[in-house]
N, C-alpha and C positions, 0 to 999 in steps of 0.2 A: 504494500500500500504506500503510495507516494505521499510525501509531506506537501501540503498545499497551504497557501495563505488565503484565508477566507475573511469576509467582513464579519465583524462580531455582531451576532444577534442573540446574545446569551440570555438564558433565564437569569434575570437580574438578582434573584434571591441567592443563587449559588455564587455568582461573581462577587457580590458585595460581601458575603459572609467570609470568604476565604482570601480576600485581597488585603486584609488588615492584620490585626494582632493574632487572630486565631490561625490564619494561614502561616504566619511567620513562626509560630510556636505550636504547630499542630501535633508535635510529639506528646504534648500534654494529654491528648486523647487517651493514650495508653494508661494513664494514671486515673482519669476520671471515668473511663468506660473501657475496662479490659476486654469486654466482649467484642469490641470493634476489631482488635487485632486478631482475635480468634476467628471472626468471620473471614478475614483475609486469609488466614491459614487454611481454613476449610475450603475456600474457593480454589486454592492451589491444590489441595488434596483431591478435590473433585476432578480437576483437569488431569492430574496424574493417573487417575483410574479410568478416564474416559476413552472410549474407542471411537475413532473417527470413521464414519461410514465411507467406504470407497477410498480409504487412505492409500496413497501411492508412496512406495519406498523411496526415500531420498528427498521427498517434498516436505518442506516445513509447513506446519500448521499456521495458518494466518489467524492471529488472535487480535481482536480489537478490544482495548480496555477503555471503558468510559469512566472518566473522573479518577485519574491515577493518583492525584494528590502528591504526597511525598514519596510514593513508590512502595508502600507497604504491601499492597496486594500484588503489585508488579513483581516484587522480589519473590513472593510466594509462587507466582505463575512461572517465573523463570527457573526456579529451583525444582518445579514439579516435573518437568520433562525437558529433554534436550532438543526436541524437534519442533520447537515453537519459535515464531517471529512475531513480536508484539508491537503494535502501534498503540501508544499510550497517549490519550488525549485529556487535557485539562486546560481550563481557561484562567486559573489563578496563578499568576506569574511567581509569587513567593513560594508556593508549594511545588510548582514544576521545577524551579531552580534547585530545590532540595532533592527532588527525585533524580535530576541529572547528576548531582554530586553523589548521591547514595548509590547509583547504579551505573557509574561512569564506565566500569570495566565491561559490563554487559552491552552498553551502548557502543563502545569501541569495537566489540566483537560482532556488531551487526544484529544482535538478538533483540534489541528494543530501540524503537524510534519514538521520540517525543514530539508532540504537536501541541502548541499553545494556541487554542482556539475554542470556540463554542462547540460542544459535542454535537448538538443537533445539526448545526450548519455543516460540520464535517461529514457526518453520516449521510446527509442528503446528497453530497457530492460523490459518494461511493457507488460503483456499479452494483446492480442487483446480483445476489448470489456470489459475492466475492470474498466472503469471510467464513472461516470455519467455526470460530468460537467468538462470542462476545462475553467478556468478563467484567465484573465490577465489584467493588467492595466499599460499602458505606458512602455511596454517591447518589444513587437514585432518590433516596429520601430527601435529598437537598433540593430537588427540582419541584417547581410548582406543578400542580396536578395536570393542567392542560399541556404543559411542556413535556411532562413525563409520558402522557398518553401518546403524544406525537412521536417521541423518540422511540418508544417501544414498537410502534408501527413500522418505523423506518428500520429498526434493527431486525425485525422479521424479514423485511425486504432484502437486506444486504447479506443475510446468512444464506449459505448454501443449503439445499435440501439435505436434511440429516444433521445440520449444524445445531449448535446449542447456545443458549444464553444462560450463564451461571452468575448469580448475584447473591452475595452475602451482605445483609443490610439490616437497617431498622425497619421492620414491618410491624407497625403498631397493632396492638391487640384490638380485635373487633369489639370487645366489651369495653366501653368507654370508662366505666368505673374502675375496672381493673387496670386499664392503661393509665389512669390518673394516679393510682397507687404506685405504679412502676415509675412514673415521672417524679413523684415525690421522693422516692428512694434515690433516684438519680441525682436530684438536687441536693439531698443530704450528702452524697458522695462528693459533689462539686464543692460544697462548703467545707467539708473536712479537708480535702486535698489542698485547695487554694488558701485556706486559713493557715495550714502548716507551712506552705510555701511563701506566705505573706504576699500573695498576688491578687489583691482585690480587683485589679484591672482585668485580669483573665476571668475571674469569677463573674464579673458583670457581662463581659462579651459572650461567654459560654452560656450563661443563663438566658440572655436575650436570644441567642441562637436556638436554644432548646425550645423556648416558647414559640419561636418562628416555625420550627419543625412541627409543632402541634396545632398550628392554625388550620382552620377547615379547608382552605384552598391548597394546603401544603402537605398535610399529614398523609403518610402512605400506610394504609391499613392492609393487613394481610389478605382478607377476603376479597376486597375490590381489586387488589393487585393481581391476585391469581385469576380473577375474572377477566381482567384486562389482557393478560397474556393469552388466555384461551380465546378471547374475543377477536384478537388480531390473527389467530391461526396457529398458535403454538399448541402442540399436542405430542406427548403428554407434558403436563406441568406438575412438578413434584416439589414437595417440601422435604428437605433432607435432614435439617437440624432446626430445632426451635428452642430458644432460651429466652424466656420472658418476651421482650419486644424485639428480639433479634431472630433472624431466620436465614437459612441458605436455601435458595430456590433455583431450580433448573427448569428451563422451558425449551423443548426441542422443536425444530422446524421439521414437519413431516417430510419424508423422502418422496420424491415425485413417483 
């Protein structure tokens, strides 16, 4: 997949959230939400065990990563198997700069290519049936609902028949009362961690971000998300892991 320069037409919620302090110090997520790193690990584990329909010996799997951030999920994908070539897309420059540093050796080896642009704009420019795997970790939930629906449709288009979308992410509980209890527990963790670190600035930014994630036009609930994948043509759609409001979901594009 070639690197292209595209006009930015980003989901503003994602771009604004990670272009500032959160993006610059994103490693803090491992402390306030350990499940996020585990989602990335499990995305890599899924890819390691996935069998590509119609695989050709000697041909690298074309993997498109949506929202690579600082490269946590990217690293898991790279370590998962040696026959992959990843195009990792993210619009937040501070995070992408960290990914390029963290994965410099893989980049020099031609195993990963970084693209700084809006994910939806990039995907719209790709030919249909040109990608074997779409992977993502903790990115989709940052998109506004309309944007998320559109990019899922486009990802189905660009996947080859038999290809797969694998996403480890925040899939909010369908029970709103239970989801509220989970969010309250998360906030308590934020306060504990940032109080010990004496970082009220990060506490403020991450708290605001958490409430943004829970807004009606933003929240990604598991039930509607699975219905969206099925509605655009993915089949089967499976939930592999579920821990509170985190889940690993795969969605396959049927073979012709």
